[in-house]
C-alpha positions, 0 to 999 in steps of 0.5 A: 092138943088137937089135929088140924088140916092145913093146905098140903098138911095135917098137923098136930098142935098144942094148946098154944097153936104150936105145930108138934107133928105134921103129915105133909102131902101133895095133891094132884088129880085127887091123889094125895102123895104122902111126902113126909111125916114128922113128930116132935121128939117129945111126942114120939112113941105116943101114936101121934103119927098114926093119928095123922094118918087116921085123919088122912083116911077121913079126908080121903073118904070125904074127897073120894080120893086115893093116897100114894105113900112116899115117905117111909112112915106112910109106906109102913103104916099102910102095910100095917093097916091092910084094911085101908088098902082100898085107899091106895092108888092102884 
């Protein structure tokens, strides 16, 4: 299983390419609006959603961008990780 970037999403796929988790976003003027986070029920509780957000941080660094959490998971994740506050849109 691995994490991949798609247009408007960061996804987690199995060895057959089946999408099992996704962080969907909209990008506007170098701000990534985090719209939804989904993890297949068979993988919940294993830290997969957090790995998607970790990949988002890498993307933000590469692009010199910021994030604006919209979905409840991303809001909560940023609250639990104050070390990434610098990536939040002010």
